[in-house]
C-alpha positions as CSV (number, residue, x, y, z in Angstrom):
1,M,13.0,-17.5,-8.7
2,K,12.9,-21.1,-7.1
3,R,10.3,-21.8,-4.7
4,A,13.6,-22.5,-2.1
5,Q,14.8,-19.4,-2.6
6,I,11.9,-17.6,-2.0
7,E,10.9,-19.7,1.3
8,E,14.2,-18.8,2.9
9,M,13.7,-14.9,1.2
10,F,10.7,-14.8,3.3
11,A,11.8,-16.4,6.0
12,R,14.7,-13.7,6.2
13,L,12.3,-10.9,5.9
14,Q,10.3,-12.4,8.8
15,A,13.4,-12.8,11.2
16,R,14.2,-9.4,10.4
17,D,11.2,-8.2,11.2
18,P,8.5,-10.8,12.8
19,E,5.4,-8.3,12.9
20,P,5.4,-5.5,10.5
21,K,3.2,-2.8,10.3
22,T,1.9,0.0,8.2
23,E,3.6,3.2,8.1
24,L,0.3,5.1,8.1
25,S,-1.3,6.6,11.4
26,Y,-4.4,5.2,12.0
27,S,-7.1,4.2,14.9
28,S,-9.4,2.4,13.6
29,P,-10.6,0.6,9.7
30,F,-12.1,4.1,8.7
31,T,-9.5,6.2,9.4
32,L,-7.4,3.6,7.7
33,L,-9.7,3.8,4.7
34,V,-9.1,7.5,4.7
35,A,-5.4,7.2,5.2
36,V,-5.0,4.7,2.3
37,V,-7.2,6.9,-0.3
38,L,-5.3,9.8,1.1
39,S,-1.8,8.4,0.5
40,A,-2.1,7.6,-3.6
41,Q,0.6,9.5,-5.2
42,A,1.7,11.1,-2.3
43,T,4.1,9.9,0.9
44,D,2.6,8.4,3.9
45,A,5.1,11.0,5.9
46,G,3.1,13.0,4.1
47,V,-0.4,11.9,4.9
48,N,1.1,11.4,8.9
49,R,1.3,15.1,8.8
50,A,-2.0,15.8,7.5
51,T,-4.4,13.6,9.3
52,P,-3.7,14.4,13.1
53,G,-5.9,17.4,12.7
54,L,-8.4,15.7,10.0
55,F,-8.9,12.7,12.4
56,A,-9.4,14.9,15.4
57,A,-12.3,16.8,13.8
58,A,-13.5,13.3,12.1
59,D,-12.7,9.8,13.0
60,T,-16.0,8.7,11.9
61,P,-17.4,8.3,8.7
62,E,-21.0,10.5,10.8
63,K,-18.2,13.1,11.7
64,M,-16.4,13.1,8.7
65,T,-19.7,13.6,6.3
66,A,-20.5,16.1,9.0
67,L,-17.6,18.0,8.6
68,G,-18.0,18.5,4.9
69,E,-16.3,18.5,2.0
70,A,-14.7,22.3,2.4
71,G,-13.7,21.1,5.8
72,I,-12.2,17.8,5.1
73,R,-10.2,19.9,2.1
74,D,-9.2,22.3,4.5
75,K,-7.7,19.4,6.6
76,I,-5.5,18.0,4.0
77,K,-4.7,20.8,1.7
78,T,-1.0,19.8,2.2
79,I,-1.7,16.8,0.3
80,G,-1.3,16.3,-3.2
81,L,-4.5,16.1,-5.1
82,F,-6.3,17.2,-2.5
83,N,-9.0,18.3,-4.1
84,T,-10.4,15.5,-5.5
85,K,-9.3,13.5,-2.3
86,A,-11.4,15.5,-0.1
87,K,-14.4,15.1,-2.7
88,N,-13.9,11.4,-2.5
89,V,-13.5,11.1,1.8
90,F,-16.9,12.9,1.8
91,A,-18.4,10.9,-0.6
92,L,-17.1,7.6,0.6
93,S,-17.9,8.7,4.4
94,R,-21.6,9.2,3.4
95,I,-21.9,6.4,1.7
96,L,-20.9,4.3,4.7
97,V,-23.4,5.7,6.9
98,E,-26.3,5.3,4.4
99,T,-25.4,1.7,3.0
100,H,-23.2,0.4,5.4
101,G,-24.4,1.6,8.9
102,G,-21.4,4.0,10.3
103,D,-19.0,0.7,9.2
104,V,-16.4,-0.3,6.9
105,P,-17.3,-3.4,5.1
106,R,-15.3,-6.5,5.1
107,D,-15.8,-7.1,1.5
108,R,-13.9,-6.4,-1.3
109,E,-16.8,-5.5,-4.2
110,A,-17.9,-3.5,-1.2
111,L,-14.8,-1.3,-0.9
112,E,-14.1,-0.7,-4.0
113,A,-17.4,0.6,-5.2
114,L,-16.4,3.9,-2.9
115,P,-15.1,6.9,-4.6
116,G,-11.8,7.0,-4.3
117,V,-11.0,3.5,-3.7
118,G,-9.7,0.7,-6.1
119,R,-8.1,-2.7,-5.8
120,K,-4.8,-1.7,-3.8
121,T,-6.7,0.5,-1.6
122,A,-9.5,-2.3,-0.7
123,N,-6.4,-5.1,-0.2
124,V,-4.5,-2.5,2.1
125,V,-7.8,-2.7,4.0
126,L,-8.5,-5.8,4.1
127,N,-5.0,-6.9,5.0
128,V,-4.0,-4.4,7.7
129,A,-7.7,-3.9,9.3
130,F,-9.2,-7.4,8.8
131,G,-6.4,-9.6,9.1
132,E,-7.2,-10.8,5.4
133,P,-4.0,-12.3,3.7
134,T,-3.9,-9.8,0.5
135,I,-1.1,-8.1,-1.1
136,A,-1.6,-4.8,-2.2
137,V,0.6,-4.0,-5.5
138,D,2.0,-0.4,-5.1
139,T,5.1,0.7,-6.6
140,H,7.7,-0.7,-4.4
141,I,6.0,-4.7,-4.4
142,F,5.9,-3.7,-8.6
143,R,9.6,-3.3,-8.7
144,V,10.8,-5.5,-5.9
145,S,8.5,-8.4,-7.8
146,N,10.1,-7.6,-11.4
147,R,13.7,-6.7,-10.1
148,T,14.3,-10.0,-7.6
149,G,12.6,-12.5,-10.0
150,L,10.1,-12.9,-7.4
151,A,6.7,-12.5,-9.8
152,P,7.7,-10.5,-12.7
153,A,5.3,-9.4,-14.7
154,K,3.8,-6.0,-16.6
155,T,0.9,-5.2,-15.0
156,P,0.1,-4.5,-10.8
157,D,-2.3,-7.3,-11.7
158,A,-0.6,-9.9,-13.1
159,V,2.3,-9.1,-10.7
160,E,-0.7,-9.6,-7.7
161,A,-1.6,-12.8,-9.1
162,K,2.0,-14.3,-9.4
163,L,2.9,-13.8,-5.8
164,M,-0.8,-15.0,-5.0
165,K,0.6,-18.0,-6.0
166,A,4.4,-17.6,-5.5
167,V,4.3,-16.9,-1.7
168,P,3.6,-19.6,1.1
169,A,0.4,-19.4,2.8
170,K,2.3,-18.9,6.1
171,Y,4.0,-15.3,5.3
172,R,1.0,-14.8,2.9
173,L,-0.6,-11.9,5.7
174,Y,2.9,-9.8,6.3
175,A,4.4,-10.1,2.7
176,H,2.6,-6.7,1.3
177,H,4.9,-5.3,3.9
178,W,7.9,-6.7,3.9
179,L,7.9,-6.2,0.1
180,I,7.1,-2.5,0.7
181,L,9.4,-2.0,3.2
182,H,12.3,-4.0,1.7
183,G,11.4,-1.8,-1.8
184,R,11.0,1.7,0.4
185,Y,14.4,1.1,2.1
186,T,16.8,-1.1,0.2
187,C,15.7,-2.0,-3.4
188,Q,15.2,1.7,-4.2
189,A,14.1,2.6,-7.9
190,R,17.5,4.4,-8.8
191,K,19.8,3.6,-6.3
192,P,19.0,0.1,-4.9
193,L,21.7,-0.8,-1.8
194,C,22.4,-4.0,-2.7
195,P,25.7,-4.8,-0.7
196,A,23.7,-4.3,2.2
197,C,20.4,-6.1,1.3
198,I,19.8,-9.8,3.3
199,I,18.4,-11.4,0.3
200,Q,21.1,-10.3,-2.8
201,D,22.6,-13.9,-2.6
202,L,18.6,-14.7,-3.9
203,C,17.8,-11.7,-5.9
204,G,17.9,-12.3,-9.6
205,F,19.0,-8.4,-10.4
206,K,21.8,-9.2,-12.8
207,E,23.0,-5.2,-12.1
208,K,23.7,-5.9,-8.1
209,T,24.8,-2.4,-7.6
210,K,24.3,1.4,-5.9
211,G,24.0,3.5,-9.2
212,V,21.7,1.8,-11.4
213,G,17.7,1.1,-11.8
214,D,17.1,4.3,-14.2
215,A,15.4,1.9,-16.3
216,L,13.2,0.3,-14.3
217,A,12.2,3.4,-12.4
218,A,10.7,4.3,-16.1
219,I,8.5,1.4,-16.3
220,E,7.3,1.9,-12.6
221,S,6.1,5.2,-13.6
222,L,3.7,3.6,-15.1
223,V,2.1,2.4,-13.0
224,P,-0.9,3.6,-11.0
225,T,-0.9,4.8,-8.1
226,A,-4.0,5.5,-6.5
227,G,-6.4,3.3,-4.9
């Protein structure tokens, strides 16, 4: 995709949704961090059904530590991989209390040192909680970047690197959200809604149709969704 096309693509996405938000429910950097950790291999909707009860009981690292791993597990048992996630949420909460004074660090290295937190999760927290122009490559962004020709690459890290160079600086803060939402609701894996797509004329996808995408979906399944 050429630079002028990329500029036009993001101009259209911005015009449709000037200030997109994450669909995860949260009230602080800590609850955002926990919600993102819980969202690995789960839907935002599924996480949002579980977190109200969890955050009502524990919305700070101190309270989460006091709730304990068993208490956390009981609150999130409707979410996939809840045993591992409960262990990670408890452990990261304890580290935040003991090492960071109960605050979520605004630092990639410190974030990625927390249990259950990888590059993608750190990027989400840095972007949403702290306003950093990061791009967290999940399966949606991976698909859209490859399918449209925006930033084609074989790994999430490579896609991220290409996106950080390709996306104009003025659009970078919200690029993460625009691409996720576009992939979630329009450029879907198996049945992309090409006729309804606002960037169809800019897109490099050769088979613009409602019924294809299985091959890319198979590749996409290899992309890690955890933190």
